[in-house]
Every structure is written in C-alpha cells, then in structure tokens.
N, C-alpha and C positions, 0 to 999 in steps of 0.2 A: 742978243742974243745967243750966245753963248752959255750965258744962265738957262735962257728956256733951253735949250739943249740940253744940259745938263740935268736940268730938274725934270726932262721930260726923261732921260734916259736912269733916273732915279725913279722914278715912278714908271717906267715899265720894270725897270727890274723887283720895285718892290712887288708891283701886279705879279710880276712870274713866280717869285720866294712865296706872295698870300699863297698861287695856285697850286704852288709845289706843297704847300701846308697844310692846304686844303685836299689836296690828294692823295697825300699822305695819310693826313687823318681819315679819309676814305676808305683808304686800302687797310687800316687798320680797324676801322667797325668792320671792314668787309670779314677781313681776316678774324677778328671776335665772332663774330658770326657765322660763320664756317665753322669754328671752335665748338661755339652751342651745338648749332646742326649735329656736328659729327657727334659727338657726344651725344645727342638726346637717338640718333641712329643706334648707337654703341649699344647703348642702355635697352630699348625698343626691340633691338636683336637680342639680347643676354635675356630678357625678360623673356621674348618670344620660344629662345630656348630653354631655357628653365623649365614652361609648359608646356614643353614635345618634351621635356624627360620627365616631366611629372604623369604624361599619356603617358605613355611606352613604360613607366614603373607601374601604375593602373592597372593599364593592362595587363605587363605581366603575374603582377600580386592575383588579379583575375584568372589566369591561365593557371596557375598556380595551385591558386582555390577547386578551380572546377576539375585539375586531374587529380589531386586529392581526393574531390566529392562523387570523382568516377571512379575512383583507385577502392576508395572503402565500400560501393556498392557492389562493385568488382566481386570484393575478398566477401561482403554481409551473402552474394549471389551463391560464391562458392562454400561456402559455408552451408548455405542452406542447401545446394543441392549433396555435400558429404552426408549431412543429417538426415536427408530421404534417401539418400542410396543404404545408409549401416539401418535408416528403419527396414530399408525392402530385406537387406542382406537378414538382418535380424528373423523379420517375419521367414524367411525361406530357409532359415537355416530351422528354427522353429518346428516349420513344416516336415524340413526333414526329418528332424530330429522325434518328432510324433511319426512319422509315417514308417520311419526305423522303429518305432517302437512296436506299431501296430504290427510291423513284418513278424516282429520277433513274438508278440500274443499272437499270431497265427499260426506262426512256424509251432511254438510250446503247444497249442491247443490241436493240434494237428497231431504232435509228436503222442503226448497224452491219452488223442482217442486211438492212434495205434495198440498206445499198452495196453489201455483200455481193452482195446479187441482182441490182443492178444491173448491177455489175462480171460475174458472171457472165452475165445478157443481154448483154451488151456482148462479153464475150468469143466467145460461141455467136456474133452479127453478123459478129463480124470470121473465126469459122472460117468464116461460112457466103459471106462476100466471099473467102475467100482459096483454097477449095475450087473 
C-alpha cells in the first residue's frame, strides 16, 4: 500500500514535470512565433516607410522640375516682351528721327523759299532802279 502511494506520487510528479515541460516548450514556441511576427511587422513598416520616402522624393523632384520649367517659360516670355518692346522702341525712334528730318527739310525749304523771294524782290528793285 505504501508502494502504491509512492508510485502514485511519483506518477503525479512525473505528470506535473511533463506538463511543466510541455508548457515551457509551448511558451518558447509562442515566444519564437512572437519574435518572427514582430520581425515581419518591423520589416513591413520599414518597407512602407521607404516607399513613402520614395514617393515624397519623387513628388519633390517632380515639383522642382515643374517649377524650373515654369521659371524657364516665364523667362522666355520676359525675353520676348523685351524683344517686342525694343522693336517697338526702335520703330518709334526711327519714325521720330524721320519726322525730325522731315521737319528739318521743311524748314530748309521754307528758308530757301524765303531767300528766293527776297532775292526776287531785290532783283525787281534793282530793275526798277535801272529803268
């Protein structure tokens, strides 16, 4: 009867030890699985961050290119405006110079006409004196 009791206690101890071992293995397996899951989550987060960073960099590059293109277009427009303005100023200057020359010629002609008239009068007076 004592032996039975000893055997029974030994069997219970063995079952408890086995249960503890099983529980320990189960805990270790769960811990390993948790570590694997955490690593996968971390890698997924890093990939997502890298993708977001890549998208941000692409957006910034596109924006820079767009701004450079707009600045170049604006510069071209300004150059064209200056060219047109200079052409207009050149034409206006030429017209003004032409008008000045025309006015000068008119004045010269008028002066010549006055001088011719004056000479004609003098000739008429000289003829009268001679007659």
